[in-house]
C-alpha positions in Angstrom: -192.9 -60.5 -86.3 -190.3 -63.2 -86.0 -187.4 -62.5 -83.7 -184.6 -61.0 -85.9 -181.3 -62.8 -86.1 -177.8 -62.2 -87.5 -177.2 -66.0 -88.0 -176.3 -66.4 -91.6 -177.9 -69.7 -92.3 -181.4 -68.9 -91.1 -184.0 -66.0 -91.4 -185.5 -65.9 -87.9 -185.5 -67.6 -84.5 -188.3 -69.1 -82.4 -187.8 -70.0 -78.8 -190.7 -72.0 -77.2 -188.0 -73.1 -74.7 -185.2 -71.0 -73.2 -182.3 -72.0 -71.0 -180.1 -75.0 -70.9 -177.0 -76.4 -69.2 -173.6 -77.6 -70.3 -173.0 -81.2 -71.4 -169.7 -81.0 -73.5 -166.7 -78.7 -74.2 -168.5 -77.0 -77.0 -170.9 -75.5 -74.4 -168.1 -73.8 -72.4 -168.6 -70.3 -73.7 -172.2 -70.5 -74.8 -173.4 -67.2 -76.3 -177.0 -67.9 -75.3 -176.0 -68.3 -71.6 -173.8 -65.2 -71.7 -176.6 -63.1 -73.2 -179.3 -64.5 -70.9 -177.4 -64.1 -67.6 -177.0 -60.4 -68.2 -180.7 -60.0 -67.4 -181.0 -62.3 -64.4 -183.0 -60.6 -61.7 -184.4 -57.9 -64.0 -188.2 -57.9 -63.1 -190.4 -58.5 -66.1 -187.5 -59.2 -68.6 -187.9 -62.4 -70.7 -184.6 -63.6 -69.1 -185.4 -62.5 -65.5 -184.5 -66.1 -64.6 -181.2 -66.0 -66.6 -180.4 -69.2 -68.4 -182.6 -71.5 -66.2 -184.7 -73.9 -68.3 -188.1 -72.4 -69.0 -191.0 -73.6 -71.1 -192.7 -70.8 -73.1 -196.1 -72.2 -74.1 -197.3 -68.7 -74.9 -194.9 -68.7 -77.8 -196.0 -71.9 -79.4 -198.3 -70.3 -82.0 -195.9 -67.6 -83.1 -194.9 -69.3 -86.5 -198.6 -69.8 -87.4 -198.9 -66.0 -87.4 -195.9 -65.4 -89.7 -197.3 -65.5 -93.2 -194.2 -65.0 -95.3 -192.2 -68.3 -95.6 -188.9 -68.3 -93.9 -186.2 -70.5 -92.4 -186.7 -70.6 -88.6 -184.0 -71.8 -86.2 -185.9 -73.5 -83.3 -184.6 -72.8 -79.8 -181.5 -70.7 -80.5 -181.6 -70.0 -76.8 -182.0 -73.6 -75.6 -182.1 -77.3 -76.7 -185.5 -78.8 -77.5 -184.3 -82.2 -76.4 -183.0 -81.2 -73.0 -184.1 -83.8 -70.4 -186.1 -81.1 -68.6 -188.4 -80.6 -71.6 -191.3 -83.1 -71.4 -192.1 -85.3 -74.4 -195.5 -83.8 -74.5 -194.2 -80.3 -74.9 -191.7 -81.5 -77.6 -194.7 -83.0 -79.3 -196.5 -79.7 -79.2 -193.6 -78.0 -80.9 -193.6 -80.6 -83.6 -197.3 -80.2 -84.0 -196.8 -76.5 -84.8 -193.9 -77.2 -87.2 -196.0 -79.7 -89.1 -198.9 -77.3 -89.3 -196.8 -74.3 -90.4 -195.6 -76.2 -93.5 -194.9 -73.0 -95.4 -191.8 -72.4 -93.2 -188.6 -74.5 -92.9 -187.8 -75.3 -89.3 -184.2 -76.0 -88.3 -183.8 -77.9 -85.0 -180.4 -78.3 -83.5 -179.4 -80.4 -80.5 -176.5 -82.0 -78.6 -179.0 -84.5 -77.1 -178.9 -86.6 -80.2 -179.9 -89.9 -78.8 -183.2 -88.5 -77.4 -183.9 -86.8 -80.7 -183.5 -90.1 -82.6 -185.7 -91.9 -80.2 -188.4 -89.3 -80.2 -188.6 -88.9 -84.0 -188.6 -92.7 -84.6 -191.5 -93.1 -82.2 -193.4 -90.1 -83.7 -193.1 -91.0 -87.3 -192.5 -94.8 -87.3 -192.7 -95.9 -90.9 -194.3 -92.6 -92.1 -192.4 -90.1 -94.2 -191.2 -87.2 -91.9 -192.3 -83.7 -92.9 -190.1 -82.1 -95.6 -190.1 -78.7 -93.8 -188.5 -80.0 -90.5 -184.7 -80.2 -90.7 -183.0 -81.9 -87.8 -179.4 -81.5 -86.8 -176.7 -82.1 -84.2 -173.9 -80.0 -82.9 -170.5 -81.6 -83.1 -167.5 -79.6 -81.9 -164.6 -82.0 -82.5 -163.8 -85.6 -83.4 -164.6 -86.9 -80.0 -168.3 -86.1 -80.4 -168.9 -88.0 -83.7 -171.2 -90.4 -81.9 -173.9 -87.7 -82.3 -173.6 -88.2 -86.1 -174.5 -91.8 -85.7 -177.6 -90.9 -83.7 -178.5 -88.3 -86.4 -178.5 -91.1 -89.0 -181.1 -92.9 -86.9 -183.2 -89.8 -86.7 -186.4 -89.8 -88.7 -186.0 -86.6 -90.8 -186.3 -85.3 -94.3 -183.1 -83.3 -94.0 -180.3 -84.0 -91.6 -177.5 -81.6 -90.8 -174.4 -81.0 -88.7 -173.4 -77.8 -87.0 -169.7 -78.1 -86.5 -169.6 -74.9 -84.3 -167.7 -74.0 -82.4 -165.0 -76.1 -84.1 -162.5 -76.5 -81.3 -160.5 -79.5 -82.5 -159.9 -81.6 -85.6 -162.9 -83.7 -86.8 -160.8 -86.4 -88.6 -162.6 -88.7 -91.0 -166.4 -88.1 -91.1 -168.9 -90.5 -92.5 -171.5 -88.1 -94.1 -173.8 -90.8 -95.5 -177.4 -89.7 -95.1 -176.3 -86.2 -94.0 -177.5 -83.4 -96.2 -175.7 -80.3 -94.9 -172.7 -79.2 -92.8 -172.2 -75.8 -91.2 -168.8 -74.9 -89.8 -167.9 -71.9 -87.6 -165.4 -70.7 -85.1 -166.1 -69.6 -81.5 -166.7 -65.9 -80.7 -166.8 -63.8 -77.6 -164.4 -63.2 -74.6 -161.9 -66.0 -74.3 -162.8 -67.6 -77.6 -160.8 -70.7 -78.6 -159.0 -70.6 -81.9 -160.1 -72.6 -85.0 -157.2 -73.8 -87.2 -157.6 -73.4 -91.0 -156.6 -77.1 -91.5 -159.5 -78.2 -89.4 -161.9 -76.3 -91.6 -160.3 -77.5 -94.8 -160.6 -81.1 -93.7 -164.3 -80.8 -93.2 -165.0 -78.8 -96.4 -163.0 -81.2 -98.5 -164.9 -84.2 -97.1 -168.2 -82.5 -97.9 -167.0 -82.0 -101.5 -165.9 -85.6 -101.8 -169.2 -86.9 -100.4 -171.5 -84.4 -102.2 -172.8 -82.7 -99.1 -173.8 -79.0 -99.0 -171.3 -76.9 -97.0 -171.9 -73.6 -95.3 -169.0 -71.7 -93.7 -170.4 -69.3 -91.1 -167.4 -67.5 -89.6 -163.8 -67.7 -88.4 -164.9 -66.2 -85.1 -163.0 -63.9 -82.7 -163.9 -61.4 -80.0 -167.0 -60.7 -82.2 -168.7 -63.2 -84.5 -167.8 -61.3 -87.7 -164.4 -60.1 -86.5 -162.4 -62.2 -89.0 -165.0 -62.6 -91.8 -166.3 -65.6 -93.6 -163.9 -66.1 -96.5 -162.5 -69.6 -96.9 -160.2 -70.4 -99.8 -160.9 -66.9 -101.2 -164.7 -67.2 -101.3 -167.9 -67.4 -99.2 -169.6 -70.8 -98.9 -173.3 -70.5 -98.7 -174.6 -73.9 -99.8 -177.9 -75.2 -98.5 -179.4 -78.7 -98.9 -180.2 -79.4 -102.5 -178.4 -76.2 -103.6 -174.7 -77.3 -103.8 -172.5 -75.3 -106.0 -170.4 -77.7 -108.1 -167.1 -75.8 -107.6 -164.0 -77.9 -107.2 -162.2 -77.8 -103.8 
């Protein structure tokens, strides 16, 4: 069975890599690190080594065993394009995603430049697989350079995870971007997300005809303050925009 998840925009998670390290302010209160470090030193536990980067080759074939189609978030507990993950191993992950074409794979990274370079080298002038969605995390307007890298990425579907949104994004060029997810931070010491920051992103998605998904307001727990924005839930996916006026 796939690892179960409460993440609203996916059905399951697959972690052929675990562990990571911080590279920007959005990483400060990483939920994956907080979870993993609880088990550091527990013999035999999957996170016996805490949040240290670990390749998990024994997990590579998991999606091939899952017969029912589903959306799969790749490396919810890591970053596939971390510098410590060899290109050869990244390639093996892509091999599985391409082979398991009955699933949709959602890959998210903050190492956007490496993703762009890897995919352009892998696919060249070929059409990238339709079931592999590639995205970048962008937590505020200072990190928009990752969006430019995403536009250079060879992908059938490109998306942004604006989570945790910890500052205003400002004007966003969403050309060649198919989907935007927004969410607030959760957990101890969570940083607030102002409504006007969310409105600014949602309205630009509407203006530029980009699917918009509002995940959560955040709080001490992820679902503490609900998911309603402007009196409704926003659950749009690429190719499934609801034409409702902002």
